[in-house]
C-alpha positions in Angstrom: 64.2 71.5 128.4 66.9 74.2 128.9 68.3 73.5 125.3 64.9 73.7 123.8 64.3 77.2 125.5 67.6 78.4 124.1 66.9 77.2 120.6 63.5 79.0 120.8 65.1 82.2 121.9 67.6 82.1 119.1 64.8 81.5 116.5 62.8 84.4 117.9 65.8 86.8 117.7 66.4 85.9 114.2 62.8 86.7 113.3 62.7 90.1 115.0 62.7 93.1 112.7 66.2 94.3 112.0 67.9 91.4 113.6 69.4 90.2 110.4 71.0 93.7 109.9 72.8 93.8 113.2 76.1 93.5 111.6 78.1 96.6 110.5 77.6 97.5 106.9 77.2 100.4 104.5 73.5 100.8 103.8 73.9 103.2 101.0 76.8 104.7 99.1 76.1 107.7 96.9 78.9 109.1 94.8 78.2 112.4 93.0 80.8 113.5 90.6 80.5 117.0 89.1 83.0 117.6 86.3 84.0 121.3 86.4 84.8 123.6 83.5 88.5 123.4 84.3 88.4 119.6 84.0 88.7 119.1 87.8 86.2 116.9 89.7 84.0 118.0 92.6 83.0 114.8 94.4 80.4 114.5 97.0 80.2 111.1 98.8 77.2 110.3 101.0 77.8 107.1 103.0 75.1 105.7 105.3 76.6 103.2 107.8 75.1 101.0 110.5 77.5 101.1 113.6 77.4 98.4 116.2 80.5 99.3 118.2 82.6 96.5 116.7 84.8 98.2 114.0 82.9 101.4 113.8 83.4 102.8 117.3 84.4 106.4 116.9 83.8 106.8 113.2 85.0 105.6 109.7 88.0 106.4 107.6 88.2 106.9 103.8 91.2 106.0 101.8 91.8 107.9 98.5 94.6 106.9 96.1 96.5 109.8 94.6 99.2 107.9 92.7 98.5 105.6 89.7 100.7 103.9 87.1 99.6 104.1 83.5 99.9 101.1 81.2 103.1 102.6 79.7 104.7 102.5 83.2 104.5 106.2 83.8 103.4 107.3 87.3 100.7 109.9 87.6 100.0 111.9 90.7 96.5 113.3 91.0 95.4 116.1 93.2 93.3 115.7 96.3 91.8 118.7 98.3 89.4 117.9 101.1 86.6 120.4 101.2 84.5 119.3 104.2 83.3 116.3 106.3 79.9 116.1 108.1 78.1 113.5 110.2 74.3 113.7 110.2 74.5 117.2 108.7 77.0 118.6 111.3 80.7 119.2 110.8 82.6 116.3 112.1 86.3 116.3 113.4 88.7 114.6 111.0 92.4 114.2 110.3 94.3 113.7 107.1 97.0 110.9 107.2 99.6 110.1 104.6 99.7 106.7 103.0 102.2 105.1 100.6 99.9 105.7 97.6 97.5 108.4 98.8 95.7 109.9 101.8 93.5 108.5 104.6 90.7 110.7 106.0 90.0 109.6 109.5 86.6 110.8 110.6 85.6 111.1 114.2 87.0 112.1 117.5 89.3 109.7 119.5 87.5 110.8 122.6 84.0 110.2 121.5 82.4 106.7 121.1 79.4 106.3 118.9 76.2 104.7 120.2 75.0 101.8 118.1 72.8 103.2 115.2 72.7 104.5 111.7 74.9 107.5 110.7 75.2 109.5 107.5 78.7 110.7 106.5 79.2 113.3 103.7 82.7 113.8 102.3 83.4 116.5 99.8 86.7 116.8 98.0 88.2 118.2 94.7 90.5 116.1 92.5 92.2 116.7 89.1 94.0 114.8 86.4 91.2 112.1 86.4 89.9 112.5 82.8 90.9 110.3 79.9 91.8 112.3 76.7 91.3 110.3 73.6 91.4 111.1 69.8 87.7 111.2 69.3 86.3 111.6 72.8 87.0 112.4 76.4 86.1 110.0 79.2 85.7 109.6 83.0 86.6 106.2 84.2 85.8 106.3 88.0 86.0 103.8 90.9 83.0 105.2 92.7 83.1 103.3 96.0 86.6 101.9 96.0 87.3 98.2 96.5 88.9 98.5 99.9 85.9 98.7 102.2 85.8 96.0 104.9 82.0 96.3 105.0 79.4 95.0 102.6 77.5 97.7 100.7 73.7 97.2 100.2 73.3 99.8 97.6 75.6 102.0 95.6 74.8 104.8 93.2 77.2 106.8 91.0 76.3 110.0 89.2 78.3 112.0 86.6 77.5 115.7 85.8 78.9 117.6 82.9 79.2 121.4 82.9 77.1 121.5 79.7 73.9 119.7 78.8 75.6 117.2 76.4 74.6 113.6 76.3 77.1 110.9 77.3 78.2 108.4 74.7 79.4 104.8 75.3 79.2 103.8 79.0 80.0 100.8 81.1 79.7 99.6 84.7 81.6 96.9 86.7 81.0 95.4 90.0 82.8 92.9 92.3 86.3 92.4 93.6 89.4 94.0 92.2 89.7 92.9 88.5 86.1 91.6 88.1 84.3 92.3 84.9 80.8 91.6 86.3 78.2 94.2 85.7 75.5 94.0 88.4 74.4 97.6 87.8 72.2 99.6 85.6 71.7 103.0 84.2 68.9 104.9 86.2 69.4 108.3 84.8 70.5 109.3 81.2 69.9 112.9 80.5 71.9 115.7 78.8 74.7 116.4 81.1 73.8 113.7 83.7 74.2 110.0 83.9 73.7 107.7 86.9 74.2 104.0 87.8 72.7 101.9 90.5 73.8 98.4 91.7 71.3 95.7 91.1 72.8 93.4 93.8 74.6 94.0 97.1 78.3 94.4 97.2 80.3 92.1 99.5 83.3 93.1 101.6 86.1 94.4 99.4 83.8 94.7 96.4 83.1 97.9 94.6 81.3 99.8 91.8 83.3 101.2 88.9 81.7 103.1 86.1 82.9 104.9 82.9 81.3 107.1 80.4 82.5 109.0 77.3 81.5 112.5 76.2 82.3 114.5 73.0 85.4 116.5 72.5 85.1 120.2 73.1 83.0 120.0 76.3 86.1 120.7 78.3 89.1 122.6 77.2 92.3 120.7 76.5 95.0 121.1 79.2 97.1 124.2 78.6 100.9 124.0 78.1 101.4 125.5 81.5 99.1 123.0 83.2 100.8 120.1 81.5 104.1 121.5 82.5 102.9 121.6 86.2 101.7 118.0 85.9 105.0 116.9 84.4 106.9 118.5 87.2 104.6 116.9 89.8 105.3 113.6 88.2 109.0 113.9 87.5 110.3 116.6 89.7 111.2 114.2 92.6 113.0 111.9 90.2 114.9 114.8 88.7 115.7 116.1 92.1 117.0 112.7 93.2 119.1 112.3 90.1 120.4 115.8 90.3 121.4 115.2 94.0 123.4 112.1 93.0 125.2 113.9 90.2 125.9 116.9 92.4 127.2 114.9 95.2 129.5 112.8 92.9 130.5 116.0 91.1 131.5 117.5 94.4 133.8 114.6 95.3 135.3 114.6 91.8 136.2 118.3 92.2 137.4 117.6 95.7 139.6 114.8 94.5 141.1 116.9 91.7 141.9 119.8 94.0 143.0 118.0 97.1 142.6 114.2 97.1 144.7 113.3 94.1 147.8 114.9 95.5 151.1 115.0 93.6 151.4 112.4 91.0 153.8 109.5 91.6 157.3 109.9 90.2 159.7 107.4 88.7 160.3 104.4 91.0 164.0 103.4 91.3 164.9 100.3 93.3 166.4 101.0 96.7 168.5 98.6 98.7 167.9 100.0 102.2 164.9 101.6 104.0 164.5 105.2 102.9 164.7 108.2 105.3 165.5 106.0 108.2 161.8 104.9 108.5 161.0 102.1 110.8 158.9 99.2 109.5 155.8 100.5 111.3 156.4 104.0 110.0 156.9 102.7 106.5 153.6 100.9 106.7 151.8 103.9 108.1 153.1 106.4 105.6 152.6 104.2 102.5 148.9 103.5 103.3 148.4 106.8 105.2 147.0 105.1 108.1 147.5 102.3 110.7 146.2 98.8 110.8 147.0 95.4 112.4 149.9 94.8 110.0 151.4 98.0 111.3 151.4 96.4 114.8 152.8 93.1 113.5 155.7 94.8 111.6 156.6 96.7 114.9 156.5 93.5 117.0 158.7 91.6 114.5 161.1 94.6 114.4 161.3 94.5 118.3 162.3 90.9 118.0 164.9 91.6 115.4 166.3 94.5 117.5 166.6 92.0 120.5 164.0 93.6 122.6 161.5 90.8 122.8 161.1 87.0 122.2 158.2 85.4 120.3 157.4 82.0 121.7 154.9 80.0 119.6 153.0 77.3 121.6 151.5 74.2 119.9 147.7 74.0 120.8 147.7 70.3 120.1 145.0 68.3 118.2 142.1 70.3 119.5 143.7 73.5 120.7 144.8 76.6 118.9 148.4 77.7 118.5 149.2 80.8 120.5 152.1 83.2 120.6 153.6 84.6 123.8 155.6 87.9 123.7 158.4 87.9 126.3 160.4 90.9 127.1 164.1 90.0 127.1 166.2 90.6 130.3 167.7 94.1 130.5 165.9 95.1 127.3 165.4 98.8 127.2 162.8 100.6 125.1 164.4 104.0 125.5 166.5 103.7 122.3 163.4 102.9 120.2 161.5 105.4 118.0 158.8 107.0 120.0 155.8 105.0 118.3 157.5 101.6 118.9 158.5 102.6 122.5 154.9 103.5 123.3 153.7 100.2 121.8 156.2 98.2 123.9 155.5 100.1 127.1 151.7 99.5 126.8 152.1 95.8 126.0 154.4 95.1 129.0 152.9 97.5 131.4 151.5 94.5 133.4 154.5 92.2 133.3 157.4 90.9 131.2 155.2 88.6 129.1 151.8 88.6 127.4 150.0 86.0 125.2 148.4 87.1 122.0 144.8 86.2 122.8 141.4 87.9 123.2 141.4 88.0 127.0 144.2 90.5 126.8 142.3 92.7 124.4 142.5 95.8 126.6 146.3 95.8 126.5 146.5 95.1 122.8 143.9 97.8 122.2 145.9 100.3 124.2 149.1 99.3 122.5 147.6 99.6 119.0 146.1 103.0 119.9 149.4 104.2 121.3 151.3 103.1 118.2 148.8 104.8 115.8 148.7 108.0 117.8 152.5 108.5 117.9 152.8 107.6 114.2 150.0 110.2 113.5 151.9 112.9 115.5 155.1 112.2 113.6 153.8 111.9 110.0 150.2 113.2 109.5 150.1 116.8 108.1 153.8 116.4 107.3 153.9 113.6 104.7 150.2 113.4 104.0 146.9 115.2 104.9 143.5 113.8 105.5 141.6 116.6 103.9 138.9 116.4 106.6 137.5 119.8 105.5 136.6 118.4 102.1 135.2 115.2 103.5 133.0 117.0 106.1 131.9 119.5 103.4 130.9 116.6 101.2 128.9 115.1 104.1 127.1 118.3 104.6 126.5 118.7 100.9 125.0 115.2 100.7 122.7 115.9 103.7 121.6 119.2 102.2 120.7 117.6 98.8 119.1 114.6 100.4 116.9 116.9 102.5 116.2 119.0 99.4 115.1 115.9 97.5 112.7 115.0 100.4 111.3 118.5 100.4 110.7 118.5 96.6 108.8 115.2 97.1 106.5 116.8 99.7 106.0 119.8 97.5 105.0 117.5 94.6 102.6 115.8 96.9 101.0 119.0 97.8 102.1 118.8 101.4 102.0 122.4 102.9 104.9 121.5 105.3 107.3 120.8 102.4 108.1 124.3 101.2 108.8 126.1 104.4 110.9 123.3 105.9 112.8 123.0 102.6 113.6 126.7 102.7 114.8 126.5 106.4 116.9 123.3 105.7 118.5 124.7 102.6 119.2 128.0 104.0 120.6 126.6 107.2 123.1 124.5 105.2 124.1 127.5 103.0 124.7 129.6 106.1 126.7 126.9 107.7 128.9 126.5 104.7 129.5 130.2 104.3 130.3 130.7 108.0 132.8 127.7 107.8 134.6 129.1 104.8 134.7 132.5 106.5 136.3 130.9 109.5 139.2 129.6 107.5 139.9 132.9 105.8 139.5 135.6 108.4 139.5 136.4 112.1 137.0 135.2 114.6 137.5 131.6 113.4 136.2 129.9 116.6 133.0 132.0 116.8 132.4 131.4 113.0 132.9 127.7 113.4 130.4 127.6 116.3 127.9 129.5 114.2 128.5 127.1 111.3 127.9 124.2 113.6 124.7 125.7 115.0 123.4 126.4 111.4 124.2 122.8 110.4 122.3 121.5 113.4 119.3 123.5 112.4 119.7 122.1 108.8 120.0 118.6 110.0 117.0 119.0 112.3 114.8 120.3 109.4 116.0 117.5 107.2 115.1 115.0 110.0 111.6 116.3 109.9 111.0 116.2 106.2 112.8 112.9 105.3 110.3 110.7 107.4 107.4 112.5 105.8 108.9 112.0 102.3 109.3 108.3 103.1 105.6 108.0 104.0 104.7 109.1 100.5 106.0 105.9 99.1 108.2 107.7 96.6 111.3 105.7 97.3 113.2 106.0 94.0 113.9 109.7 94.3 115.4 109.1 97.8 117.3 106.0 96.7 119.2 107.8 93.9 121.2 110.2 96.2 121.6 107.2 98.6 123.7 105.5 95.9 126.4 108.1 96.6 126.5 107.3 100.3 129.5 104.7 99.9 131.5 107.5 98.3 130.5 110.0 101.0 131.5 107.6 103.8 134.7 106.2 102.2 135.9 109.7 101.3 137.1 110.0 105.0 139.8 107.5 103.9 140.4 107.9 100.2 140.5 111.8 100.3 143.9 111.4 102.2 146.7 112.6 99.9 150.5 113.0 100.2 152.2 116.2 100.4 155.0 117.0 98.0 157.5 115.8 100.6 155.3 112.8 101.3 155.1 111.9 97.6 158.9 111.9 97.5 159.1 109.6 100.5 156.4 107.3 99.2 158.2 106.9 95.8 161.3 105.9 97.7 159.2 103.4 99.8 158.0 102.0 96.4 161.5 101.6 95.3 162.5 99.7 98.4 159.3 97.6 98.0 160.4 96.7 94.5 163.7 95.5 95.8 162.1 93.4 98.5 159.7 91.9 95.9 162.3 90.7 93.4 162.8 87.0 93.6 164.5 86.2 90.3 168.2 85.7 90.4 168.8 87.3 87.0 167.1 90.5 87.9 169.0 90.7 91.2 172.2 90.4 89.3 171.4 93.2 87.0 170.6 95.4 89.9 173.9 94.8 91.6 172.7 95.0 95.2 175.2 96.3 97.6 174.8 93.3 100.0 174.8 89.6 99.1 171.8 87.5 100.1 172.6 86.1 103.6 170.5 84.9 106.6 171.4 88.2 108.3 170.0 90.3 105.4 166.8 88.2 105.4 166.3 88.8 109.1 167.3 92.4 108.9 164.6 93.4 106.3 161.9 90.8 107.3 160.0 93.4 109.3 160.0 95.8 106.3 158.7 93.0 104.0 155.9 92.2 106.5 155.1 96.0 106.6 154.8 96.2 102.9 153.0 92.9 102.4 155.7 91.2 100.4 157.0 88.8 103.0 156.1 85.7 100.9 158.3 86.9 98.0 161.1 87.9 100.4 161.0 84.3 101.9 161.0 82.7 98.4 164.1 84.6 97.5 166.0 83.4 100.6 164.7 79.8 100.9 167.8 78.3 99.2 170.1 80.5 101.2 168.6 79.6 104.5 168.5 75.8 103.7 172.2 75.9 102.9 173.0 77.7 106.2 170.9 75.1 108.0 173.3 72.4 106.7 176.2 74.2 108.2 175.8 75.0 111.9 178.5 77.6 111.7 176.4 79.8 109.4 173.2 79.6 111.6 173.2 83.0 113.2 170.2 85.0 114.1 166.5 84.4 114.8 167.2 84.0 118.5 164.0 86.0 119.1 161.8 83.3 117.7 161.0 79.8 119.0 158.3 77.5 117.5 157.6 74.6 115.2 158.1 76.7 112.1 161.8 76.9 111.6 163.0 79.8 109.5 166.0 77.5 108.4 164.0 74.5 107.1 160.5 75.8 106.6 161.0 79.4 105.5 157.6 79.8 103.8 155.6 78.6 106.8 157.7 80.7 109.2 157.1 83.8 107.2 153.4 83.2 106.8 153.2 82.7 110.6 154.8 86.1 111.3 152.9 87.8 108.4 149.2 86.8 107.7 149.1 84.6 110.8 150.2 87.3 113.2 148.0 89.9 111.5 144.9 87.7 112.2 146.0 87.0 115.8 146.5 90.6 116.6 143.1 91.5 115.0 141.4 88.9 117.2 143.3 89.9 120.3 142.5 93.6 119.8 138.7 93.0 119.6 136.6 92.9 122.8 134.6 89.7 123.3 131.2 89.9 121.5 132.3 92.5 119.0 132.3 90.1 116.0 129.5 88.2 114.5 129.4 84.8 112.7 126.6 84.7 111.3 85.5 100.3 76.5 84.2 97.6 77.9 87.8 96.9 78.5 87.7 98.0 82.1 87.1 96.1 85.4 86.0 96.7 88.9 88.5 98.7 90.7 89.9 100.4 87.7 90.0 104.1 86.8 90.4 107.1 89.1 89.0 107.4 92.6 88.9 104.0 94.4 90.5 103.3 97.6 88.2 102.1 100.4 87.8 102.6 104.1 86.7 101.0 107.3 85.8 101.8 110.9 87.9 102.8 113.9 
């Protein structure tokens, strides 16, 4: 009995007047398009909706595309100027939101919930660049309702009005989903200057009404040259700005490189048979690459071994383990007679005891040692043998930021965003002021105050750019912003490649190149022609091995001495040296493996030992529904 009563109640509800229309929908959609004498469109949309508190709780929103792509691939940006919004004849609160291809008008107040019922929304806006200009006629091809509505539309009416009482020519109407060529619509008005269509069947969700009509040439004036120029700039100005930003950034760095980064040109390289200018292996590595790295540390450690300060003990990790190297400070070894950088390296390594294993759990000590070595080398050679040119690199970074922000501002201006122009002026002006103050600080008195002022102006410029760049990204114009971003690798890497030798540094680097040439020569014939002052002996191999590691030629150096060391191995009386190393890779019988262990092998071990755990990762009639101008859609909120 209970089930029968429930079924009866359901049937009764379905038969009540209006019960079948309890779902949210658009009851009527009227689109009135008045073509103005200046060829712009004054559009009035009257939308009657039934709200039930489901999707339509506070109001509705209307999406309007402002960016289209023509068949030839050209992107066209149309204007959109909202003139007013009412609900049931009264002004209604609304906001304008940016979308990737247009704007969204959100109608209603977030603090006001609508009671279930029927509401009439009227939206008035002006748009331009919507007319098609053909050889024998002009045309309006208009997506009256848009195909993006989540609600069905019971009835849709589209009306075109000309500024002159001229009859329309060929006309078409399309209904259905995007791309449909169905035509469930008919002309209900066809008078001089006015034509209207009405749907003959309801439109489902995400279905719309699109209409097109031609009218004679001469009814509307052709776009003037100035107007076409403005349109062209609106379409292409962001792309031009992005391309110009890319060229200007790269141009800046080209000039910077010619003026400061290139440095003195390399001279003639003459082979040298001893380290030039009394440089240690670590110093030679640092000066030649104008910076420190893991190989700099390895060269210093091997040099400590050759000097008799430490011993390197290689331990076999077995089948499943990993080989490790232990550094042991030799008894009575003093670091006081070492160059300052190597002395600080050794002091940091052995601060906790007389031995340390090269492994990651000791990363703090290896980090400290590496930092100490690099810091002392910097104090000794930077700004003496080479300069970093930080001023040029920082200037390039500011230049990039200014141009990137300018591109974003031009995008907003092209989109008609009122925020774009003033913020662009602020950002550009701030960067210009920052640059002028910084240049003045380098040339006159009051340098500190001027630099503080420059920093403050730069902060203002960055802040302004931080405002407009996200807004520009919301427009969907990604290509103009992508173009200057292509220069970012140059901007970042400039902090390294802008380093340049001084005149004295170039002389020293040429001598280092000469010594490297000597260490790299493995052919007996070439050695004989050079007449080196020392014969190839195990002592010579050991003496210059740290330098070969520093310059990355240890493999060639070992190949040259392989026969010499094997001959010495056969005669115990000649086996002198290498007391600072113990391990399975004998320098006498396996010279190549020994050298690789101390070279590339040690570099990898130091790199791993200097990194904290977790800092590395492993892993015409030719149209269709939805075509033409207008369009978009909407929904409730």
